[in-house]
N, C-alpha and C positions, 0 to 999 in steps of 0.2 A: 639888103640880102634878098635875092630872088629865089624862089622855089617853084619849080614847074614839074608837073608829073603828067604823063600821057596815059590816058585809059583807052583800052581796046574795047569798043562796044561789043558785048557779048549777047547771046540769046536772052539771058536772064534779064537784061536791061530793057528788052524790046516788047511792044505790043504785037498783036497778030499782023500788023502792016510792016513789021520789021523796023520800026521807028522807036527810038528811046522814049519810053513812057516818062514824062516829065519829073515825077517825084524821084525817079532814079538818079537824076542829075544831082540832087541834093545828097543822096547816098555816096555818090562819086566825091562831092565836094568834101564831105566829112572824112572820107578815106584820105583825101590830101591833107586834111588838117592832122589827122592821126599819124600819117607818114612824116609830116613836117616835124612834129614834136618828138617822134621816136628817132628819126635820122639826124636832125639838126640840133635839137635842144637836148637830146639825151634823156628824155622823160617820156616813156610810153603811156598811151592811154590806160593800159592795163595796170601800170604802176600808179597812175593818178587815181583810178577808181577803185582800188582794192586796198582796204586797210589803211588806217591813218587818217590824217586831218586833210588830206588833198581831195578836193571835190571836183576836179576836172576843170574844163575851160568852157565858160558859158558863151552861147551864141546869143547875142543881143538882138541883131537884126540881120536878115538874109534875103536877098531877092535875086532874080535873074531876068535877063531879057533874051528871049529865044530868038535868034536871028535866022536860023535855018534848022531843019530837023538832022539829028544824027541817026545814022542807020547802022544795022548789024554790020560789023566788020570795020567800021570807021574808027580812026584813032583821033580822040579828043584831048586836046591840051587844057590843062587846069593850072 
């Protein structure tokens, strides 16, 4: 099962040079994970993290290779 989301690079993601500040990619990645669970698994992060015994989904390891900068207005597929 494939799951792809395209993020529009907004002003909030960028540094003064209008290039995505690299930690923002990890926020976008987390957004993709949240969307996947809500849209395809039927279990939202809100539901996972509020009340009960469900503690969410751990991230064991994460890394990125930055091949080229993303700029304000770009559409980035994840």
